[in-house]
N, C-alpha and C positions, 0 to 999 in steps of 0.2 A: 477961029478956034479949030483945033484938029481933033477928030475922033470923039466928039462929044456934043452936047447941046449948048447953044449960045445962051448968054444971060437973058437976052430978050425972048428967046424961045422958051426958056424955063419960066419966065415971068408970065408969058401968054398962057402957058399950061397951068401954072400954079395959082394965078390970080382968081379965076372962077371958083376953084376949090377952096381957096382961102376966104372968099366972100361968102360962099355957102356955109362954111364952118362958122363964120361970124353970125350969120342969120340963125343957124341952129343953136348956137350958144345963147343968143338973145331970146330965143323962144322957150328955153328950158324953164324959166320961172313960171310962165303961163301954163305950160304943160304940167308942171308940178302942182300948181293951183287947181287945175282941172282934175288931177288925180285925187287931191285932197277932198274936193267936192264930191266926186264919185264915191270915195270911201265913206264920207259922212252920210251920203244918201243911202248907201248899202246898210250902214248901221241903223239909220232911221227906219228903213224898210224892215229890218229884223225886229226892231223894237215894236213897230206897228203890227207886224205879224203876230208877235207874242201877245201883245195887248188884245188883239182880235180874238185870239184863242182864249184868253182869260175872260173876255166879255162873253164869249159863246158859252163857256163853262158855267158862268154864274147868271146868265140871262133869266132863267126861270125863277131865280130868287130875287130879282129886282122888282121894285114896285112899279106900277104903271107910270107914275110920275118920273121915276128914274129912267125907264125905257124911253119915254117921250123925250127926255133930255138928251139921251144918247142919240136917238134918231135925228133930233134937231141939230146936234153937233156934227154928225156925219153927212147930212144931206144938204144940198143946196136948194132943192125943190122936189116936191112930189105932186104929180098931176094925175088925176083920175079922169078918164074920158071913156064913156061907154063901158066896155068890158076890159079896157086896157089901163094899166098903171105904169106911169113913167117916173122913174126915180133918178134924179140927177145928184150924184155925189160930189163932195168937195174934192175928190180925187178919182182917178180912173184906174180900177183894178186891171191887172194884166196877168193872164194865166200863161205860165211858161212851161216848157217841155216836161219838167219833173212833176207837174201837177200842182205846184204851189202858186199862190197868188202873190204878186208883187204890185206895188202901187207907183203911179206916176202922177205928180200934181197936174191939175187941169189949168190951162192958161199959160 
């Protein structure tokens, strides 16, 4: 061939690019599923944060039995040893830069 790239030269150049394109196209559904999960988690975190605020606002009006029920629901265990209290929650709160708490499930 004159003044151009041969067919075999083009195939050598284009084949790795074409293979990578196929890999990327096959990975799109998984990436979209991960995005959906992250969006769902963000909505759950917002809901949990709002519910926490609501609980805080009405805590003093709850009966002792209701308070115990809330504590049992939120905690995995409470251990008192000497002068220390260890509280293990069913989730791990995370403080982010804006000062708000967000949660990450434990396990």
